[in-house]
N, C-alpha and C positions, 0 to 999 in steps of 0.2 A: 503494500500499499504505499502510495506516496504521502510524504507527510507535508505539513503546511509550508514548512521552509525550503523543501525541495522542488515545489510544484512548478515554478517558473522555469527553473532549470531543465525538468523533464520535459514538460509539454507545453509550449506557448501557444498552441491552438485552441486550448480549452481556458476560458476565464472562469474563476471562481469569486464571487461577488455575494457579501452578506450585508443585509439590511434588516436589524431588528431579529424578528423570528424567521425571516426569509431568506434562503440562499438561492441564488441563481446561477446555474451553470451555462455558460454561451459557448458554442463551438464558434472559434474566431477563425475562420478561413474563408471569408467572404471573396477573395479571389478565384477560389475553387467552390462556389456556392455551398460552402460548409460541408463540403463532402468528408466522407469517413474513411480514415486509413486505420491500421490496426492499432497505431499508437494512439490516435485520437480516441477510438473507441475504449481503450485500456484507461485513458486519462479520465474519460467521462465516468467510468466506474470508479475510480479512484476519487473522483470529485464527490459521488454518491457517498461512498463510504466514509469521506471526511465529514460530510454534512450530518451523516448519521452519528459520528463520533461526539459532534461538537454539541455542549449542553445548550438548550434553549433553542435549537433549530425546529422549526414545527412544519414548515413547507419547502418544497423543492421546485423550482422553476428552471425548465429547460427550454433553451431558445438558441437561434443562430444570429450571427452579426450581420449587420447591413440590411437593405431593404429587398434582396433579390431571393434569398432562400432561407428557409429554416434549415433544411439539410436535404440536399439533392441525392442523396445516397451514398454508395461507395465510392471511393477515389478509385476508378479502375486503374488508372496509371500507378498511384502509390501503392494499392494492393498488389498489383502484378509484380512491381519492383521488389516487393517484400518476400515473394515466392520464391525460397531458395531451394525448397524441394516439396513434394507433395505431401509429407507428413506435417512440414511446418505450415504449410498452406491451409491444411485442414485444422490444425490449432489454431492458426489466426482467425480463421473464420468464426471459431467460437467466442471471440470477443463479444460480438453483439449478443449471443446468447447470454453470455456472462453479465452483460450490461443488463438486459431483460430482467434475469434472475435478481442481480442486486437492487434495482429498482423495486421490484414488487416486495422484495424481503427488507427493504429498508426501513419499514413502519412509518415512512414519511408520505403525506399527500403531495402528487406530483401534478404540476399543470405544465402544458405544453404551450408556449407562446410562439404560434406560427405565423410569419410574414413570408410570402413568396411561395417558392416551391418546398413541397415536402414530398419526395418520390423515393421510391424504392426502399431502402433502408431507414431513409429520413421519415418516410411514412409510417413505417414499422416503430421507429422512435417515438413518434407523436403518439400512436396509438398505444403504447406502453404506458403512457401517463394516464392519471386518474381522469383529468379533465382538460379538454382542447379549447383554447381560445385562439380565434384566428383573425387576420384582418381581411376585408374584403377581397383583396387581391391574392388571397393564398390559393395553391393549387396542390391537389392530392393525386397521387397515382401509382402503379406498379409496373413500370416501362420494361422490367427485364426481358419479358417474351419477345419484343422487338430486336434484342441482340442475341437471342438463342438461349436464354437463360430462364429461370423460375425463381419467384421471390421466397424461396423455402423459409430463410430463417425469420420473415415476419408474418408467418403464417398464423402463429399463436395470438400475438397481439391484436391482429386483425379479426380473428374469429372472436375474440372478446370484446371487440367494439362493434360489431354488425352481424346481420345475418349470414349464415355461410354461402347462400346463393349468390348475395353481393359480393362477397370477397372472392369467390369463384369466377365469377363474371370479370371483376376488375383485373383479376390475374390473368384471365385468358385473353382478355382484349387488349390490355396495356392502355386503354383510353384515360385521360385526365379528368378529374372531378372537380368543379368549382365549389365555392362556398355555399351557394344555394343548395346544391344536391348534397353537399355533406352535410348540412343541417338537417335536411330533409331524410336523410339515411338514418342519421343519429350520432354519428361518430364525431361530430363537432359540437361543443355546447354552447358557444356564443360566437357571433360574428360581428366585428365593430370595424368602422372606418380606420384606416393604418395609423392616422394621427390620434386615435383614442386606444390603441392596442395597449400600450403601457399602464395606461390609468385602468383598464378592464383588467388586466392581469393582477395589478396590484389591488384592486377591491377584491377579487376572488380570494387572492393570498391572505389579506387581512382578515375577511370573513371567517376563513378556516382556522388560520392561526388563532384567533379569539376563542376558539371552542377548546374544551377539554384535551390535552394531549394523549392522555390514557384511553378515554373515549373514541378517539380517532384511530389509535394505533391499534386496539383491539377490535374494533368494529370494521375498519378498512381490509385487516387480514382475513376476519370471518366472512366477510364480503365475497372476495374472490375465491374463497373454498366452498363456497355455498355455489358459486357459478358451476364448478365442475362436479357437484354432489347430487345425488338422488334425492329426490324429497323427504323420504323418511330419514335418510342419513343427514341431510341439512337441518330438519327440524330439532334432532338431538343435539346436533352441534351448537345450534342457535340457543337452546335451552341451557345448555352447560356455559356457554360464553354470557349469557345474560346472568348466570349466577356469579360468574368470575367478576363481571363489570361492576355488579352491585356492591362488590367488597374492595373496590379501590378506593384510594384517600380523594380522589377527583369526583366520585359519585357522592361521597359524604359530604365534601365541600359545596357540589353543586346543590345538593338537596338542601343543607343549611343556608346557602345564600339565597335561596328561593325564598325560603321560610322567614328569612329575615329582611327580605327585599332590599338585597345589596348585589353588587357585581362579584361572582366567584373569583378567587385568586388560586389558579390551578397549582399543582405541585411544584412545577420548575420555575414558577414566579416567585415563590417564598424565599 
């Protein structure tokens, strides 16, 4: 894991910024439409781990630098250059899977702030986040089929974000999706003018950061487990988690604050 002091020296293409309870990770390769190399993927993962380890961080925002792209997918030139042999190539491609796993296991609510292109792996990265806020000029798509490939690695986040038949059609056609259709399909939470994107994401992050960290951490992980569970199994899990949640310090504080008509002071604020 990259330490805070080593960050800039290891990977300058990912910026780490913190404001209060919110950390923003920015892919800072605008000249390459914020495309992903193996090193950039590893550094994004390290950024998530750093945010998870820092006290008081409650929300993680992922975005891309500039106004052209959130992330246009893999940097084919950069990735090809790193392929020394088949075994190393295969291991390198696992960086995206590792990033998805780390995001989902972080316990942090995640927001994708999307401006411009979110294509291929960039589309998957946006869909791996819990909430997607996009500017009106955002464009989504899986263009891999046009170059004889298939978007294998992003299948899971896309299937968690929209109906399977929509995912398959997008993968087979390679067509682009604008924000009107994206919001209709349901994989974008909010669409705003480009000059309002920062404010819209800040507002969402602040709303989430104001809530109980324990409730969100437990509830978010349970939500995703329920997505892949059978109904009977899901109900048992939900019952167990409700019992766990009612025993937390935040639940006691929230209940007391409600009775006393005051604002709650969550555990990591004390």
